Structure formats: C-alpha cells, structure tokens
N, C-alpha and C positions, 0 to 999 in steps of 0.2 A: 505491499500499498503507499501511497507517495505520500506524502506529506503536504499537509496545505498550510501554504506562507498566511503569515497570520495576518487580519486583516487590521487599520493601522489606527494607531492609537487620537485619543483626540486633540492632538495638539501637533498628528504628522495627517500629511494627501495624500489618498489615492495617485491610481491610476492618470493619469491629468484625460478629460473628460472633453471627448471635441465633438462642439460647434458639428451638422454637416455643411453648416451655410460661409464656413473658415475660409475653402476655397476658391466664392465666390469674392464673400467682403475682402480677404485677400488682393485680389483680381481687379476687387474698384478702388481700395484702398492705393495701389498704383496709377490704373485710368485718371484718376483723380488732382496727385500726381505729377499726373507724361500731360496734360491738360496744362496747367496751373504753369507746365516749362514751353505752350507755346506761345505764351503771350508774349517771352523772349527776345526784342530789337530780328527784325531775319534779316537774313543779309548770310547770313555766314555759316557753313551748312555744316558746324555742328551741336549748331542754334534748330537749325530744319531737328537735325536726328533725337532731339530730347527727345519727343513721343514716338516715334519709333523704339532708339530705344530699353525706354523705361516701359510701356508698355510688350516692350520682346524677354526683358527682364521682371518683367510681375507673369507674367505663362511658364514663363520659366521656375519663378518661383511656386508658385500655385498648384503646379501640376507635382509638383515632389510631392504633395501629400493629395493625392488627388483620391488616393486610400484612403481619407478621411470620408470621401464622400456616398453615401449607399453606394450600394454600386448598384441600380436600376439610373443613379443619375450619371456617372461615371461615364459612358459613351457618348455622354448628347455632350457633357461639356471638356474630355479630350477631342469628343467635332469643331467642339470651341474655336481652343484655346485654337490649332491649328489652324483656322481661318481666320485670327490677327495674328497668326504665326507668314501665313503668307500676306495678308493686304501693307502687314510692318518693313516685308522680304521687300517688295513692289515697296512703297513707301523712300527704302534705302535705298534702291538704281535706278531711280529719279534723284539720288540728289549726290551719290559715287558711281561708278561708270562698274566693272566686279572685278576686276581687277584693278580699280582702285581703291578699291574699298578699303578702310585699314582694319590691322588686326587682329584690334577691338572687337569692331565692329564685322567681321567676320566671324570670329571666335563663338561672341554673342548669337549671327547666325545657328550655330553649326549644336551652341547648345541653346537654342529653342527645338531647334531642329530633333533634337537627339531626345530634351525632353519628351515634345510629341509623339517621339517610340515610343519610347518607353513606357508613357504613358497606356498606349493604343494593345504593347502586345501585353498590360497589365490585366487591361479590363474582359482582351480574348481569351484571356488566363482565367481571372474570373468566371466570366461567362460568357464564356462566344461571343460577343462583340466587337464593335467599332467596325473601323471602319478602315479604310488602303491604308498603306503606308508609304508618309515625302519618295 
C-alpha cells in the first residue's frame, strides 16, 4: 500500500489551483500591453514591430499553460494561437524581408511556431483533436 501524502496544515498551501481561464487572461494581458506599444511614434522598424513581437511572446507563454484548460477547449485555443502567429508573421514580413529580419525576431517566430506544434501534439495526444501542423 502506498502511503498517502499528508493534507496541508492550516499554515501550508496545497497544490496550486489553476483557473481554466488563465490562458485567455494571460493572452489578454499581453495583448493590451501590445496595443499600448502601438501608440509609440511610428517610423522606426522596431516601433512598428512592438505589437507583433509582444503578441508572439504572449502566444508562446500562453501555450505553455495550455494544459490548464479543460480538454474540450484546448484544440480551439491552439488554433486561435496559430492564427495569431500567422498574422504577426505577416506583419513582421511587412517590416523586414525574411533575410533582413533581426536574429531575435527569427528566434521569436521559431519559438512561437514551436509552441504551436508542441501544443497541437499535446492536444492530439490528450483528445485526438487538433488541426494540421504549420
């Protein structure tokens, strides 16, 4: 017989509880930050890239928490994330040609697509759903 882990005492915290809306809240928080960055004066490539860069980071970090969503909501969340990555990749392509993109932007895009692929793989494993891989 396996011993049971003792229940937390009155001054201890148990395992963290995760709100299933956390992914959406995290994404929304970073999207608001991205919109605020868009108010900076235009003209410089990096200023124009603020919104897509922050949105890509938001998607990447939010997808790391995709497992906190109920299984039935994960496939839709991953598809929405992929659409955001595609949109922001197009925006960045309008700022820098593919060969002229700064290394950090290339890495950020790679991280975002990697997070989408990993999340889709997990969705397929968990519930057999998901859509195609980028």
